[in-house]
Structures are given as structure tokens and as C-alpha cells.
C-alpha positions in Angstrom: 5.3 50.0 -3.8 6.8 50.2 -0.3 4.4 51.5 2.4 5.1 52.3 6.0 2.9 51.5 9.0 4.3 54.7 10.5 6.8 57.4 9.7 10.4 56.2 10.1 9.3 52.6 9.4 12.2 52.1 7.1 10.5 52.7 3.7 13.4 54.6 2.2 16.0 51.9 3.1 13.7 49.2 2.0 13.2 50.9 -1.4 16.9 51.5 -1.6 17.6 47.8 -0.9 15.1 46.7 -3.5 16.6 49.0 -6.1 20.0 47.4 -5.6 18.7 43.9 -5.4 16.8 44.1 -8.7 19.7 45.9 -10.3 22.0 43.0 -9.2 19.5 40.7 -10.9 20.0 42.5 -14.1 16.9 44.5 -14.3 16.7 48.2 -15.3 15.2 49.6 -12.1 14.3 53.1 -10.9 12.9 54.6 -7.6 9.9 56.8 -7.5 8.3 59.0 -4.7 5.5 61.1 -6.0 5.6 63.6 -3.1 8.3 63.9 -0.5 8.7 66.4 2.4 12.3 67.0 3.1 14.9 69.7 3.7 17.7 67.6 2.4 17.9 67.9 -1.4 20.3 67.3 -4.2 20.7 68.7 -7.8 20.5 66.5 -10.9 22.8 66.9 -13.8 20.1 69.0 -15.6 19.9 71.4 -12.7 16.7 70.0 -11.1 16.1 69.8 -7.4 15.0 66.4 -5.9 15.0 64.9 -2.5 18.4 63.5 -1.2 16.9 60.1 -0.6 15.7 59.6 -4.1 19.1 60.7 -5.4 20.6 58.0 -3.1 18.1 55.4 -4.3 19.1 56.2 -7.9 22.7 55.4 -6.9 21.5 52.1 -5.5 19.6 51.4 -8.7 22.7 52.5 -10.7 20.8 55.1 -12.8 21.3 58.8 -13.2 18.7 60.7 -11.2 16.2 62.9 -12.9 13.3 65.1 -11.6 10.9 62.3 -12.5 11.9 60.1 -9.5 10.6 62.8 -7.1 8.3 65.1 -9.1 6.9 66.9 -6.1 9.1 68.0 -3.2 7.8 70.0 -0.2 10.3 72.0 1.7 8.9 73.5 5.0 9.7 77.2 5.4 7.6 77.6 8.6 5.0 75.8 10.6 2.1 74.9 8.2 3.8 76.4 5.1 6.1 74.8 2.5 7.9 75.7 -0.7 6.6 73.4 -3.4 9.1 72.2 -6.0 7.5 70.6 -9.1 9.6 68.6 -11.5 12.8 70.1 -10.1 11.8 73.8 -10.0 10.3 75.8 -7.2 6.7 77.0 -8.1 5.6 78.8 -5.0 4.8 78.6 -1.3 1.6 76.9 0.0 0.0 76.6 3.4 -1.8 73.3 4.2 -5.3 74.3 3.2 -4.2 75.8 -0.2 -2.0 72.8 -0.9 -4.7 70.2 -0.4 -7.7 72.2 -1.7 -5.9 73.9 -4.7 -2.6 72.3 -5.7 -3.5 68.6 -5.3 -6.8 68.6 -7.2 -5.6 71.0 -9.9 -2.1 69.8 -10.4 -1.0 66.9 -8.2 -2.7 64.0 -9.8 -1.6 65.1 -13.3 2.0 65.4 -12.1 1.9 62.0 -10.5 0.5 60.3 -13.6 2.8 61.9 -16.2 6.0 61.2 -14.4 5.1 57.7 -13.3 4.0 56.8 -16.8 7.3 58.1 -18.2 9.3 56.0 -15.8 7.2 52.9 -16.5 7.9 53.3 -20.2 11.6 53.4 -19.6 12.3 50.9 -16.8 11.7 47.2 -16.2 10.8 47.9 -12.6 9.8 51.0 -10.7 10.2 50.8 -6.9 7.7 53.3 -5.5 8.0 54.7 -1.9 5.1 56.0 0.1 5.2 58.8 2.6 4.4 58.7 6.3 1.4 56.4 6.9 -0.9 55.2 4.1 -3.9 55.3 6.6 -4.2 59.0 7.3 -8.0 59.0 7.1 -8.3 62.8 7.3 -6.5 63.3 4.0 -7.0 59.9 2.5 -8.4 60.8 -0.9 -6.0 63.7 -1.5 -2.9 61.7 -0.4 -1.1 61.3 -3.7 2.0 59.9 -2.0 0.4 56.6 -0.9 -2.7 54.6 -2.0 -3.7 57.0 -4.8 -0.3 56.6 -6.3 -0.5 52.8 -5.9 -3.9 53.0 -7.7 -2.5 55.0 -10.6 0.3 52.5 -11.0 -1.9 49.5 -10.2 1.0 48.6 -7.9 1.2 45.7 -5.5 2.4 46.9 -2.0 4.7 45.8 0.8 3.9 47.2 4.2 7.0 47.9 6.3 7.0 48.3 10.1 9.9 49.3 12.5 10.0 46.7 15.2 12.3 48.8 17.4 9.5 51.2 18.1 7.5 48.6 19.9 3.9 47.8 19.1 4.7 46.7 15.6 1.9 44.2 15.4 -0.7 46.8 16.4 0.8 49.3 13.9 0.4 46.7 11.1 -3.1 45.7 12.0 -4.3 49.3 12.6 -2.9 50.4 9.3 -4.6 47.6 7.4 -8.0 48.0 9.2 -8.1 51.7 8.5 -7.8 51.1 4.8 -10.8 50.6 2.4 -11.1 47.0 1.2 -10.0 47.8 -2.4 -6.7 49.4 -1.1 -6.2 46.7 1.6 -6.2 44.1 -1.2 -3.1 45.7 -2.7 -0.9 44.8 0.4 0.7 41.5 -0.6 3.3 41.1 2.2 4.4 42.5 5.5 8.1 43.2 6.2 9.3 43.6 9.8 12.3 45.9 9.9 15.1 46.9 12.2 15.0 43.8 14.4 17.6 43.6 17.1 18.6 40.2 18.5 17.0 36.9 17.5 14.2 37.4 15.0 12.5 34.2 16.0 10.1 35.9 18.4 9.1 38.5 15.9 8.5 35.9 13.2 6.3 33.9 15.5 4.1 36.9 16.2 4.2 37.9 12.6 2.9 34.5 11.5 0.1 34.8 14.0 -0.8 38.2 12.6 -0.7 36.8 9.1 -3.3 34.2 10.1 -5.6 37.0 11.1 -5.0 39.2 8.1 -4.3 36.7 5.4 -1.2 38.7 4.3 2.0 36.7 4.3 5.3 37.7 6.0 8.1 38.8 3.6 10.7 38.6 6.3 12.3 40.1 9.5 15.2 42.3 8.6 17.9 42.7 11.3 19.2 46.1 12.5 22.0 47.0 10.0 24.7 49.4 11.0 25.6 51.5 8.0 26.8 55.0 7.1 24.2 56.4 4.8 22.8 60.0 4.8 19.7 60.6 7.0 16.7 62.1 5.2 15.0 64.3 7.7 15.3 66.0 11.1 13.8 63.0 12.9 17.5 62.0 13.0 18.1 64.6 15.6 15.5 63.3 18.0 17.8 60.5 19.2 21.2 62.0 18.3 23.1 64.8 20.1 26.6 63.9 18.8 28.4 61.5 16.5 32.0 60.3 16.8 34.5 59.8 19.6 37.4 62.1 18.6 38.9 64.4 21.2 38.3 67.4 19.0 34.7 68.7 18.9 33.1 70.3 15.9 30.0 72.1 17.0 27.2 72.2 14.4 24.5 74.9 15.0 21.2 73.0 14.8 18.8 75.7 13.9 15.0 75.1 13.8 14.9 75.1 10.0 18.2 73.3 9.4 18.5 72.0 5.8 20.9 69.9 3.8 22.6 68.7 7.0 23.9 65.7 4.9 26.7 68.2 4.2 28.1 67.1 7.6 28.1 63.4 6.8 31.8 63.3 5.6 32.9 64.5 9.0 31.4 61.5 10.8 34.1 59.2 9.5 36.9 61.4 10.6 38.7 61.4 14.1 36.4 64.1 15.6 33.2 64.4 17.6 30.4 66.2 15.8 28.1 67.9 18.4 24.7 69.3 17.5 24.2 72.6 19.4 21.1 74.5 20.3 22.4 76.7 23.1 25.6 78.8 23.9 26.7 76.1 26.4 27.0 73.7 23.5 30.0 75.6 22.1 32.1 75.1 25.3 35.4 73.4 24.4 34.7 73.1 20.7 37.5 73.1 18.2 35.4 74.4 15.3 32.0 75.6 14.3 29.8 74.8 11.3 26.7 76.8 10.5 24.8 74.6 8.0 22.1 75.4 5.6 18.6 76.5 6.6 15.3 76.8 4.8 14.6 80.2 6.5 17.8 82.1 7.1 16.1 85.2 8.5 14.0 83.3 11.0 16.9 81.1 12.1 19.2 84.2 12.5 16.6 85.8 14.8 16.5 82.5 16.8 20.3 82.5 17.2 20.2 86.1 18.5 17.3 85.4 20.9 19.0 82.4 22.6 22.5 83.8 22.8 24.1 81.6 20.2 24.9 84.5 17.9 27.0 86.3 20.6 28.6 83.0 21.6 29.7 82.4 17.9 31.0 85.9 17.6 33.1 85.4 20.8 35.0 82.6 19.1 35.9 84.5 16.0 39.6 84.0 15.3 39.9 81.3 18.0 38.4 78.4 16.1 37.6 77.8 12.5 34.1 78.7 11.5 32.4 77.4 8.3 29.1 78.6 7.0 27.3 76.7 4.2 24.5 78.3 2.1 22.2 79.8 4.8 25.0 79.6 7.3 27.2 81.6 4.9 24.4 84.2 4.6 24.3 84.5 8.4 28.1 85.1 8.5 27.6 88.5 6.7 26.5 91.8 8.2 22.9 92.0 7.1 20.0 90.0 5.7 17.8 92.0 3.4 14.3 90.5 2.7 12.2 93.5 1.4 9.5 91.3 -0.2 9.2 88.7 2.6 10.4 85.8 0.5 12.2 84.3 3.5 9.9 85.6 6.3 6.6 87.4 6.4 8.2 90.0 8.7 10.0 91.5 5.7 12.8 93.9 6.2 16.4 94.0 7.3 17.9 91.7 9.9 21.3 92.0 11.5 23.6 89.0 11.0 26.8 87.7 12.6 29.0 90.3 10.9 31.9 87.9 10.6 32.3 88.9 6.9 32.0 92.2 5.2 29.1 90.8 3.1 25.3 91.1 2.8 22.7 88.7 1.6 19.5 89.8 -0.1 16.3 88.2 -1.3 15.1 90.3 -4.2 13.8 87.6 -6.4 12.2 84.2 -6.0 14.4 82.7 -8.7 16.3 79.7 -7.3 19.8 78.8 -8.3 20.0 75.0 -8.7 23.3 73.8 -10.3 26.1 71.3 -9.9 29.5 72.9 -9.6 33.1 72.1 -10.3 35.7 74.7 -9.2 39.0 75.4 -7.6 39.9 76.0 -3.9 41.7 79.2 -4.2 43.9 78.7 -1.2 45.5 75.5 -2.6 44.6 75.4 -6.3 42.9 72.0 -5.9 39.6 70.9 -7.5 36.4 71.0 -5.6 32.9 69.8 -6.4 29.5 70.6 -5.0 26.0 71.9 -5.8 24.1 75.1 -5.2 20.4 75.4 -3.9 19.6 78.9 -2.9 17.3 81.9 -3.6 19.3 84.6 -1.7 22.3 86.3 -3.3 25.4 87.5 -1.4 27.5 90.5 -2.2 30.9 90.3 -0.5 34.0 92.4 -0.2 36.0 89.4 1.1 38.5 87.3 -0.8 36.7 84.4 -2.6 37.1 81.0 -1.2 36.5 79.2 -4.5 36.5 80.0 -8.2 33.5 78.3 -9.9 32.7 78.5 -13.6 35.4 81.2 -13.8 33.6 83.4 -11.2 34.5 84.1 -7.5 32.4 82.1 -5.0 32.2 82.3 -1.3 34.3 84.3 1.2 37.4 83.6 3.3 39.5 85.3 6.0 42.4 82.9 6.3 44.0 84.8 9.3 40.7 84.5 11.3 39.9 80.9 10.0 36.5 82.1 8.5 35.0 80.2 5.6 31.7 80.8 3.8 30.3 79.2 0.7 27.1 78.4 -1.2 28.5 75.0 -2.2 26.7 72.0 -0.6 28.7 68.8 -0.6 32.0 70.6 -0.5 33.2 68.4 2.4 32.7 65.2 0.5 36.0 65.4 -1.3 39.3 65.7 0.4 40.8 69.1 -0.6 38.5 71.4 1.4 37.8 68.8 4.2 41.5 68.5 4.7 42.0 72.2 4.9 39.2 72.8 7.4 40.2 69.9 9.6 43.9 70.9 9.6 42.8 74.0 11.6 40.8 72.0 14.3 42.8 71.6 17.5 46.3 70.5 16.6 45.1 69.4 13.2 43.0 66.4 12.4 44.5 64.0 9.8 42.0 63.3 7.0 41.6 59.8 5.5 43.0 59.9 2.0 41.3 58.8 -1.2 37.5 58.9 -2.0 36.7 57.4 1.4 33.3 59.0 1.8 32.1 57.8 -1.7 33.5 54.3 -0.9 31.7 54.2 2.5 28.3 55.2 0.9 28.7 52.5 -1.8 29.7 49.9 0.7 26.8 50.8 2.9 24.3 50.4 0.0 25.7 47.0 -0.7 25.5 46.0 3.0 21.9 47.1 3.3 20.9 45.3 0.1 22.6 42.1 1.3 21.0 42.3 4.7 17.5 42.7 3.2 18.0 40.0 0.6 19.2 37.5 3.2 16.2 38.2 5.5 13.4 38.2 2.9 11.5 35.4 1.2 13.0 36.1 -2.3 10.5 33.9 -4.1 7.6 35.9 -2.6 9.4 39.1 -3.5 9.8 38.1 -7.1 6.2 37.0 -7.3 5.0 40.4 -6.0 7.4 42.3 -8.3 6.3 40.2 -11.3 9.8 38.8 -11.9 10.5 35.1 -11.8 14.0 34.6 -12.9 17.4 36.2 -12.5 18.9 37.7 -15.7 
């Protein structure tokens, strides 16, 4: 099991690297995260919703993802409230007290055991990933994502710390000392991650700390530049734009932005992707993308209140505008939420009125499906996946045909595009069409460049970790002693 001394310690990348390393050694390996909180999700082949990062770790492990790799997914809809997805299907919305006092004792431990046991039966190695810190003493016994999961699996653990944050030795020692002795004994090695420059200084301090704790050093992993999707909105804390192209694509960064990995294919093109939270951010932009959101109604009200809605309307017909999922819903005339599924303040909310369309939340049934269809403007094949509760009724021309049915909306003369398809920019047909309208037209890299970049980055991360780690110690911890 991979634990983190803090959030953003590098647990996900460490688990991803271990999945690929063990796969390269010939073992049948699988990732597992009992409980993840993320607004970036993917859909499995069976139509189950799981966290994006577990889907990516499955790619690293070279296995087809199933709901078992992430049996509990929490998707925040508001402060202190989350939609709970169990084994790939949404089961309800919980606030913090009801989740820890009701859901965890009555359901959480059973879900953890059943899915972990099933994976252990099928795979040689299961690489488990913790969540946040394993030393949250206020919820320690109810924390099924960390030491209770390690206890159920009887797993040996690696503690990872992000050196770039500073104070890494104190983070490590504090985490260990806050743990009860029986859990502390599970930590078999410490991995220092994201080291910039010469790791010698870090390793010297790491060895000194190991003398105090009795826990050996697994390695000091250098900072690795790669192009892999980011799991959560912590990414935005340090990032206001990506790219250096002369043409700017403005992305509306709403408070509940979700599935923003839809934007990743744009980062490799000759554009600058700018994340916008005010009307001024649209100045000089050559295109606008309104991405998905976990609370369309709330985020639409936010856009109206801060002036972004009017700023977007003012650019209608002047620059291409793309709305994906919740962003597509906002491009219609009205949002109908009579039962308060999206927002407790149930009722009707005016939207951007870029399309003659209306979105409604009249059921809590969620559509989760992978799609293959046709881009109606060119006849080319497109792929993607749907994750939404709201339904849109539109009088516009459909952007796509999916499973023989019209999907999305398009006004070609005004460069307006809306769709429920996540991932639609990953393949060339629609990305090429959209970028051809930006500025004087941005030329798109041909071939499956995005897929190739992701695979190359996985290999690079795995190689970087392998070269930096004591592989004999890793094999000993994992219980494997030879390459296959």
C-alpha cells in the first residue's frame, strides 16, 4: 500500500509507477483505492463510474478497469456534501456526519472487504493507494481509505512525501508518530518524491531520519516532467495557464469544475489554455470552453453574479464556444431543477441562452456509458463517454449521432458547440474542427498523438521511479523476489 505524508504527496504517481514496474516484471497487477474523492471520473466498459486516476493506473498495469479498483467514489456537490458512487453507480448524497456515522459503519467496511478480496483472488499483486494523510486522528477508526484498508489486506506500506513542499522530514516523522504502534509497524519504507536538483542532500537527511525511526529509505525520486492527467482541483492552485501559443483558449474555471481532464488534449497543441474566473480573463481569447461541473445550477448562478455570463454572451459569433456536459447545459436557455437534485434552492435558473435548449433534472438516474458515434459536420468517427443526471431537450441541429440517436447541439454559423461527450477532444476529428476556428486556424498534430503522449509519460514515470528506488527492498516489501 502507498500512503502519503500529506495530500499531494505523489501517492497516485507512485502507485501508477509500481503498477507498470510490476507489469514489466511479468506479474498480473491491479491498482486499488477503496475510497477516492474526485470530480474527474471515467466510465468502464460495463458502464461503471470510477475515478480517472484509477482508470489511468489500470492503463499502467495493462488491465481493463472495473468498478472494483475504486469501489467508493465521492463527488463533492457543495461544501460538506458529496454524491456517493458505490461500485460504479450513484447511490445518494451524504453530508459529512451522515457519511461517517451512517454510511461507513453500515456499508463502507463491507464494500472495502468484498472488492479487495475479489481483486486479491484474481491478481498476483494489488497496489493499494491511500487518500490524503493516514494520520487524521479525528476520523482515524472510520478512515477506510488508509490504515483500516491496510489492516483488511494485511498490507505492508510505503510512506511517500513530496520534498518540494519543504518540511518533508517533519511530515514523515509527524505522520509516523501520530499512528498507533500496530499501524506504525506496517510502514516498511519511506520514499522521498519530487526532488529537484541533486538528491544527495535529501538522502543524507533521509538516512538520519531512518536512524531515528528504524524505517529504511526506499529512494529519492527526481522531479519528472510528464504529460499525465491531473486528478483534482489542487492542480489549479499553482496553474493559471498552460502552453505558449499565440491563440488563447479561455476555459471557464467554475467553483465545481469537473472532468477538466477533457482539456488535456489541448495542452499539446500550439495554443495557450487560460483558466478564467472573471470577465477580464476573456480579453483577447480566440475560443471559449465551458467544461463540466458537479453543480450546474450553482455554477451558472456564480457566472451570472461575477459577470462572466454576460462576457461569454458578448463573444457569441465572434469566437468558437464549446460546452461539455454541464457546460453544454449552461449554453441552453433554462435549467430546471424542480426537486433540488442539483441545488437545494430548487426551481428554474436562467442560463446563457446560446442554444434553443433546456436542461432538466427530473430524476436521479445517472447516465454512465462509453460512446462511439459520428461527427455530423464531417462524417468522421468520434469516441467519448457520458456521465450526467440532467437531460437536455434541444431544437438545434445535433452535433453528433451516437448509437443512432442525435446528440448535442451545433450552430455552425455562430461557432457554437455543445455535447455531453467527455473525452471528445482526445481524438483528432472534433479537436481538428474546433481548433480550425481558433484565430487563423490552429493546425492539429495528426495521428493518435494524445494517446501516445500518455503512454510515453507512463513509461517515463515508471522508469524514473525504478531508477531511483532500491529495487531489492521494493521486491522484499511486495513479496516478489524474482523477475518473470
